[in-house]
C-alpha angles and dihedrals in degrees: 000000000000130000093252088065091050094051094044087060094052120096106263112244137141116281108250107224141156141215129241094249094053114115118244089238089062095042090049089056090051091052093047096043091051098038093233134134104217143023129211111232111219141170125233091281093052093252112154111249098165147314126260115205135181088253091058089054095047091049092055093045090048089054099041106020119223091335086071088077087069090063118104124248089243090062095059108021124116106252101185099076126182111214134184136206133229094262099046110117122254089236096051093050094048089051092050091049093048094046092047091043094230131127105206133056134179117233108217136192121186087355092300125112113251098168141000112220131192131206087254090062091051095046090051092050092049092051091051090048091051092047091051091050092047092052092048090052092048089050093050092051097043097033090237103120110190116193114229133161125217 
């Protein structure tokens, strides 16, 4: 399975993102309001500049106290961002996320963000893929082929 298939199954909605000059207090509100754990940081052309995670914010607040919320996203964001493309395999992306110990990854096309996926999206896609394969195997053994899309 490729990432394009994963993102085609996600509910279509706008990518919630932030800018480098946004204050952490504002970015924190975005995370909380949308019940998400990270934000892609982009420029006006949707080029990925970094990722801001809950951990980045917590680290800043633990160092500076509540005044840390007056810091900009740029000052705490992760700047070395691993991205994937539409035709990267599900397996390869999960392996990269696991190896790098991060839970969110931008999907880019022509150096522009087109989706922001989480490990949860990928685990769900993998489970659906395994269920589909399991049903296909059962059908081939029993002769009962049940059509299912993944």
